[in-house]
KENUMI-472610 format. One record per atom (N, C-alpha, C): residue number from 1; residue in one letter; atom name; x, y, z. Coordinates in steps of 0.001 Angstrom, whole numbers, always signed. Example, Ala and Ser with C-alpha at 12.3 -4.5 7.8 and 13.67 -1.06 7.14 Angstrom:
BEGIN
   seq   type   atom         x         y         z
     1      A      N    +13190     -5690     +7800
     1      A     CA    +12300     -4500     +7800
     1      A      C    +13200     -3300     +7800
     2      S      N    +12850     -2250     +7080
     2      S     CA    +13670     -1060     +7140
     2      S      C    +12900       +30     +7870
***
This chain:
BEGIN
   seq   type   atom         x         y         z
     1      X      N     -1860    +19485    -14642
     1      X     CA     -1342    +18125    -14561
     1      X      C      +124    +18167    -14153
     2      X      N      +465    +17293    -13229
     2      X     CA     +1846    +17208    -12762
     2      X      C     +2523    +16065    -13512
     3      X      N     +3602    +16335    -14231
     3      X     CA     +4275    +15258    -14974
     3      X      C     +4982    +14306    -14018
     4      X      N     +5290    +13126    -14523
     4      X     CA     +6016    +12131    -13752
     4      X      C     +7512    +12378    -13855
     5      X      N     +8244    +11991    -12818
     5      X     CA     +9708    +12009    -12905
     5      X      C    +10122    +10869    -13844
     6      X      N    +11372    +10834    -14233
     6      X     CA    +11835     +9763    -15126
     6      X      C    +11658     +8396    -14475
     7      X      N    +11969     +8285    -13188
     7      X     CA    +11827     +7005    -12486
     7      X      C    +10351     +6603    -12391
     8      X      N     +9472     +7558    -12091
     8      X     CA     +8046     +7262    -12030
     8      X      C     +7518     +6850    -13398
     9      X      N     +7966     +7525    -14439
     9      X     CA     +7527     +7185    -15797
     9      X      C     +7933     +5755    -16159
    10      X      N     +9147     +5373    -15767
    10      X     CA     +9623     +4013    -16040
    10      X      C     +8731     +2990    -15339
    11      X      N     +8430     +3230    -14066
    11      X     CA     +7593     +2301    -13325
    11      X      C     +6159     +2289    -13848
    12      X      N     +5652     +3449    -14241
    12      X     CA     +4316     +3524    -14826
    12      X      C     +4275     +2722    -16123
    13      X      N     +5303     +2873    -16955
    13      X     CA     +5368     +2144    -18223
    13      X      C     +5410      +639    -17971
    14      X      N     +6218      +208    -17016
    14      X     CA     +6302     -1219    -16698
    14      X      C     +4964     -1743    -16190
    15      X      N     +4248      -924    -15426
    15      X     CA     +2929     -1305    -14940
    15      X      C     +1971     -1511    -16106
    16      X      N     +2067      -650    -17116
    16      X     CA     +1205      -768    -18300
    16      X      C     +1628     -1938    -19186
    17      X      N     +2939     -2135    -19324
    17      X     CA     +3463     -3194    -20194
    17      X      C     +3196     -4578    -19617
    18      X      N     +3541     -4758    -18355
    18      X     CA     +3445     -6071    -17724
    18      X      C     +2111     -6296    -17015
    19      X      N     +1358     -5237    -16809
    19      X     CA      +166     -5336    -15982
    19      X      C      +568     -5184    -14530
    20      X      N      -411     -5132    -13664
    20      X     CA      -112     -4995    -12242
    20      X      C      +707     -6186    -11779
    21      X      N     +1711     -5899    -10989
    21      X     CA     +2630     -6934    -10526
    21      X      C     +3087     -6595     -9112
    22      X      N     +3484     -7612     -8383
    22      X     CA     +4015     -7387     -7041
    22      X      C     +5531     -7197     -7062
    23      X      N     +6123     -7198     -8247
    23      X     CA     +7579     -7092     -8359
    23      X      C     +8121     -5802     -7757
    24      X      N     +7319     -4745     -7743
    24      X     CA     +7787     -3453     -7239
    24      X      C     +7171     -3086     -5888
    25      X      N     +6630     -4084     -5196
    25      X     CA     +6131     -3873     -3844
    25      X      C     +7318     -3834     -2887
    26      X      N     +7264     -2927     -1943
    26      X     CA     +8308     -2818      -918
    26      X      C     +7639     -2978      +447
    27      X      N     +7465     -4239      +901
    27      X     CA     +6778     -4438     +2169
    27      X      C     +7718     -4331     +3369
    28      X      N     +7167     -3840     +4461
    28      X     CA     +7823     -3871     +5762
    28      X      C     +6903     -4713     +6638
    29      X      N     +7440     -5790     +7183
    29      X     CA     +6636     -6708     +7976
    29      X      C     +7133     -6676     +9417
    30      X      N     +6205     -6421    +10326
    30      X     CA     +6545     -6321    +11745
    30      X      C     +5739     -7334    +12544
    31      X      N     +6419     -8067    +13409
    31      X     CA     +5736     -8974    +14326
    31      X      C     +5527     -8206    +15624
    32      X      N     +4267     -8094    +16035
    32      X     CA     +3909     -7333    +17231
    32      X      C     +3527     -8285    +18361
    33      X      N     +3863     -7927    +19580
    33      X     CA     +3565     -8778    +20729
    33      X      C     +2090     -8841    +21060
    34      X      N     +1345     -7818    +20672
    34      X     CA       -98     -7807    +20917
    34      X      C      -771     -7081    +19752
    35      X      N     -2068     -7252    +19665
    35      X     CA     -2827     -6638    +18575
    35      X      C     -3114     -5176    +18897
    36      X      N     -2709     -4260    +18007
    36      X     CA     -3008     -2839    +18254
    36      X      C     -4488     -2550    +18041
    37      X      N     -4939     -1452    +18602
    37      X     CA     -6307      -983    +18400
    37      X      C     -6440      -593    +16929
    38      X      N     -7351     -1241    +16221
    38      X     CA     -7499     -1018    +14782
    38      X      C     -7884      +421    +14459
    39      X      N     -8741     +1021    +15272
    39      X     CA     -9158     +2415    +15022
    39      X      C     -7970     +3358    +15153
    40      X      N     -7127     +3127    +16139
    40      X     CA     -5940     +3969    +16336
    40      X      C     -4965     +3765    +15183
    41      X      N     -4791     +2520    +14747
    41      X     CA     -3910     +2234    +13614
    41      X      C     -4412     +2928    +12353
    42      X      N     -5704     +2864    +12094
    42      X     CA     -6280     +3540    +10920
    42      X      C     -6057     +5048    +10993
    43      X      N     -6234     +5624    +12168
    43      X     CA     -6025     +7068    +12331
    43      X      C     -4565     +7431    +12079
    44      X      N     -3647     +6595    +12542
    44      X     CA     -2214     +6854    +12328
    44      X      C     -1863     +6764    +10847
    45      X      N     -2416     +5781    +10151
    45      X     CA     -2154     +5638     +8713
    45      X      C     -2759     +6814     +7958
    46      X      N     -3962     +7214     +8330
    46      X     CA     -4609     +8369     +7693
    46      X      C     -3760     +9628     +7880
    47      X      N     -3219     +9822     +9076
    47      X     CA     -2350    +10962     +9354
    47      X      C     -1089    +10907     +8495
    48      X      N      -514     +9745     +8366
    48      X     CA      +685     +9562     +7538
    48      X      C      +397     +9929     +6081
    49      X      N      -730     +9476     +5561
    49      X     CA     -1104     +9748     +4173
    49      X      C     -1379    +11237     +3970
    50      X      N     -2007    +11879     +4943
    50      X     CA     -2271    +13310     +4834
    50      X      C      -980    +14121     +4795
    51      X      N       +43    +13672     +5501
    51      X     CA     +1302    +14403     +5575
    51      X      C     +2190    +14229     +4338
    52      X      N     +2028    +13116     +3647
    52      X     CA     +2929    +12800     +2532
    52      X      C     +2143    +12637     +1236
    53      X      N     +2257    +13630      +368
    53      X     CA     +1511    +13632      -897
    53      X      C     +1756    +12381     -1723
    54      X      N     +2980    +11887     -1715
    54      X     CA     +3314    +10738     -2554
    54      X      C     +2488     +9503     -2168
    55      X      N     +2032     +9426      -925
    55      X     CA     +1231     +8288      -480
    55      X      C      -242     +8423      -843
    56      X      N      -634     +9601     -1323
    56      X     CA     -2019     +9800     -1782
    56      X      C     -2047    +10212     -3252
    57      X      N     -1067     +9737     -3986
    57      X     CA      -968    +10050     -5407
    57      X      C     -1218     +8795     -6232
    58      X      N     -2036     +8945     -7266
    58      X     CA     -2239     +7888     -8256
    58      X      C     -1681     +8397     -9581
    59      X      N     -1491     +7491    -10532
    59      X     CA      -781     +7828    -11766
    59      X      C     -1596     +7404    -12993
    60      X      N     -2713     +8088    -13245
    60      X     CA     -3521     +7775    -14435
    60      X      C     -2893     +8383    -15694
    61      X      N     -3572     +8202    -16804
    61      X     CA     -3098     +8782    -18068
    61      X      C     -4264     +9458    -18769
    62      X      N     -3934    +10500    -19494
    62      X     CA     -4897    +11175    -20357
    62      X      C     -4262    +11203    -21732
    63      X      N     -4941    +10650    -22712
    63      X     CA     -4405    +10538    -24070
    63      X      C     -3043     +9843    -24057
    64      X      N     -2954     +8767    -23268
    64      X     CA     -1738     +7953    -23133
    64      X      C      -563     +8697    -22503
    65      X      N      -803     +9858    -21922
    65      X     CA      +251    +10611    -21249
    65      X      C        +9    +10529    -19735
    66      X      N      +921     +9881    -19006
    66      X     CA      +716     +9737    -17566
    66      X      C      +946    +11043    -16818
    67      X      N      +271    +11159    -15692
    67      X     CA      +451    +12329    -14838
    67      X      C      +186    +11923    -13389
    68      X      N      +610    +12767    -12471
    68      X     CA      +375    +12538    -11056
    68      X      C      -928    +13214    -10655
    69      X      N     -1772    +12478     -9995
    69      X     CA     -3010    +13044     -9458
    69      X      C     -2966    +12871     -7939
    70      X      N     -2828    +13980     -7233
    70      X     CA     -2768    +13959     -5776
    70      X      C     -4192    +14074     -5256
    71      X      N     -4625    +13056     -4545
    71      X     CA     -5994    +13015     -4037
    71      X      C     -6105    +13804     -2740
    72      X      N     -7156    +14586     -2625
    72      X     CA     -7358    +15391     -1423
    72      X      C     -7790    +14542      -234
    73      X      N     -8742    +13677      -451
    73      X     CA     -9250    +12835      +633
    73      X      C     -9369    +11394      +155
    74      X      N     -8233    +10710       +50
    74      X     CA     -8284     +9332      -433
    74      X      C     -8868     +8387      +617
    75      X      N     -9395     +7293      +144
    75      X     CA     -9872     +6256     +1056
    75      X      C     -8663     +5476     +1568
    76      X      N     -8413     +5584     +2849
    76      X     CA     -7291     +4894     +3473
    76      X      C     -7842     +3655     +4158
    77      X      N     -7339     +2492     +3745
    77      X     CA     -7831     +1235     +4297
    77      X      C     -6742      +523     +5082
    78      X      N     -7143       -36     +6182
    78      X     CA     -6301      -957     +6933
    78      X      C     -7072     -2264     +6944
    79      X      N     -6513     -3259     +6296
    79      X     CA     -7180     -4558     +6231
    79      X      C     -6777     -5369     +7448
    80      X      N     -7716     -5565     +8356
    80      X     CA     -7462     -6332     +9574
    80      X      C     -8163     -7675     +9452
    81      X      N     -7427     -8727     +9738
    81      X     CA     -7978    -10070     +9606
    81      X      C     -7556    -10899    +10811
    82      X      N     -8537    -11518    +11419
    82      X     CA     -8237    -12385    +12553
    82      X      C     -7895    -13770    +12029
    83      X      N     -6805    -14308    +12517
    83      X     CA     -6368    -15641    +12121
    83      X      C     -5477    -16204    +13221
    84      X      N     -5138    -17467    +13113
    84      X     CA     -4272    -18068    +14129
    84      X      C     -2855    -17523    +13978
    85      X      N     -2097    -17597    +15064
    85      X     CA      -707    -17124    +15033
    85      X      C      +105    -17899    +14000
    86      X      N      -236    -19162    +13781
    86      X     CA      +477    -19977    +12793
    86      X      C      +165    -19545    +11364
    87      X      N     -1060    -19060    +11125
    87      X     CA     -1470    -18642     +9775
    87      X      C     -1033    -17221     +9427
    88      X      N      -745    -16393    +10432
    88      X     CA      -441    -14977    +10196
    88      X      C      +724    -14756     +9230
    89      X      N     +1859    -15467     +9354
    89      X     CA     +2953    -15223     +8400
    89      X      C     +2571    -15515     +6940
    90      X      N     +1826    -16590     +6714
    90      X     CA     +1414    -16920     +5343
    90      X      C      +437    -15886     +4803
    91      X      N      -474    -15419     +5642
    91      X     CA     -1431    -14399     +5207
    91      X      C      -714    -13080     +4910
    92      X      N      +280    -12751     +5740
    92      X     CA     +1064    -11527     +5523
    92      X      C     +1844    -11618     +4217
    93      X      N     +2412    -12776     +3933
    93      X     CA     +3149    -12976     +2678
    93      X      C     +2216    -12824     +1482
    94      X      N     +1049    -13418     +1552
    94      X     CA       +83    -13301      +451
    94      X      C      -337    -11839      +259
    95      X      N      -539    -11116     +1349
    95      X     CA      -907     -9703     +1274
    95      X      C      +203     -8896      +598
    96      X      N     +1452     -9178      +958
    96      X     CA     +2594     -8444      +398
    96      X      C     +2780     -8726     -1084
    97      X      N     +2244     -9827     -1562
    97      X     CA     +2392    -10194     -2981
    97      X      C     +1231     -9735     -3855
    98      X      N      +228     -9101     -3262
    98      X     CA      -883     -8601     -4071
    98      X      C      -397     -7462     -4960
    99      X      N      -699     -7510     -6247
    99      X     CA      -263     -6439     -7147
    99      X      C      -938     -5102     -6821
   100      X      N      -232     -4026     -7124
   100      X     CA      -755     -2671     -6959
   100      X      C      -835     -2049     -8351
   101      X      N     -2023     -1605     -8740
   101      X     CA     -2195      -915    -10017
   101      X      C     -2104      +587     -9745
   102      X      N      -951     +1166    -10032
   102      X     CA      -683     +2565     -9692
   102      X      C     -1534     +3554    -10478
   103      X      N     -2222     +3100    -11514
   103      X     CA     -3053     +4019    -12283
   103      X      C     -4300     +4450    -11522
   104      X      N     -4724     +3633    -10539
   104      X     CA     -5915     +4035     -9777
   104      X      C     -5880     +3647     -8301
   105      X      N     -4835     +2965     -7850
   105      X     CA     -4729     +2590     -6437
   105      X      C     -3646     +3405     -5751
   106      X      N     -3874     +3705     -4477
   106      X     CA     -2833     +4363     -3690
   106      X      C     -1615     +3447     -3596
   107      X      N      -429     +4016     -3517
   107      X     CA      +778     +3198     -3447
   107      X      C     +1075     +2677     -2039
   108      X      N      +125     +2793     -1112
   108      X     CA      +298     +2324      +263
   108      X      C      -849     +1399      +626
   109      X      N      -494      +263     +1231
   109      X     CA     -1487      -669     +1776
   109      X      C     -1028     -1084     +3165
   110      X      N     -1990     -1335     +4025
   110      X     CA     -1676     -1775     +5378
   110      X      C     -2540     -2992     +5688
   111      X      N     -1870     -4039     +6163
   111      X     CA     -2574     -5259     +6559
   111      X      C     -2192     -5638     +7975
   112      X      N     -3166     -6087     +8727
   112      X     CA     -2944     -6520    +10108
   112      X      C     -3537     -7908    +10253
   113      X      N     -2724     -8863    +10616
   113      X     CA     -3144    -10250    +10759
   113      X      C     -2889    -10646    +12204
   114      X      N     -3949    -11031    +12912
   114      X     CA     -3808    -11201    +14360
   114      X      C     -4684    -12298    +14918
   115      X      N     -4252    -12782    +16055
   115      X     CA     -5028    -13702    +16850
   115      X      C     -5786    -12848    +17856
   116      X      N     -6999    -13191    +18176
   116      X     CA     -7806    -12374    +19073
   116      X      C     -7067    -12100    +20380
   117      X      N     -6720    -10823    +20588
   117      X     CA     -6035    -10420    +21808
   117      X      C     -4593    -10881    +21920
   118      X      N     -4101    -11538    +20886
   118      X     CA     -2746    -12074    +20955
   118      X      C     -1788    -11351    +20041
   119      X      N      -702    -12029    +19665
   119      X     CA      +284    -11407    +18786
   119      X      C      -291    -11093    +17405
   120      X      N      +396    -10216    +16695
   120      X     CA       -78     -9794    +15379
   120      X      C     +1095     -9614    +14429
   121      X      N      +783     -9645    +13148
   121      X     CA     +1746     -9333    +12095
   121      X      C     +1187     -8133    +11343
   122      X      N     +1983     -7064    +11273
   122      X     CA     +1593     -5837    +10584
   122      X      C     +2411     -5722     +9310
   123      X      N     +1731     -5487     +8186
   123      X     CA     +2397     -5317     +6897
   123      X      C     +2135     -3904     +6399
   124      X      N     +3206     -3143     +6190
   124      X     CA     +3132     -1827     +5561
   124      X      C     +3736     -2001     +4186
   125      X      N     +2908     -1878     +3164
   125      X     CA     +3371     -2124     +1806
   125      X      C     +3339      -814     +1020
   126      X      N     +4473      -443      +451
   126      X     CA     +4564      +760      -371
   126      X      C     +5055      +338     -1747
   127      X      N     +4374      +793     -2789
   127      X     CA     +4832      +518     -4142
   127      X      C     +6085     +1353     -4414
   128      X      N     +6989      +806     -5175
   128      X     CA     +8279     +1464     -5453
   128      X      C     +8109     +2834     -6107
   129      X      N     +7019     +3066     -6805
   129      X     CA     +6815     +4375     -7454
   129      X      C     +6745     +5494     -6407
   130      X      N     +6400     +5147     -5171
   130      X     CA     +6311     +6147     -4096
   130      X      C     +7572     +6207     -3247
   131      X      N     +8494     +5288     -3464
   131      X     CA     +9692     +5299     -2632
   131      X      C    +10813     +6020     -3329
***
């Protein structure tokens, strides 16, 4: 078992005390001129997660003692949703506010909100425990 750093322990404790919250989400929101190929985007995110252990780490507890569990082959999801260009910012905001439960969820989420063949909004969300 890999112990948590002091900062990770603090965030893990807050997650347990307050429940899952979006307070520690660190989103990066990008407006793109066109919609990227979803398969290519998923492959790029998968490559990123494979290279950085912290992005494939969850923080469960055994006997109330938290530890880092680095997953070998985590499920990497890119949530792609087609919507109007006017709705994309609101959908991206809602996505960025979804809580992350670090005890069993990866600290990285990716959302793509796009108009068919048109502009898109890409959200890369990292929980603070991984930053």
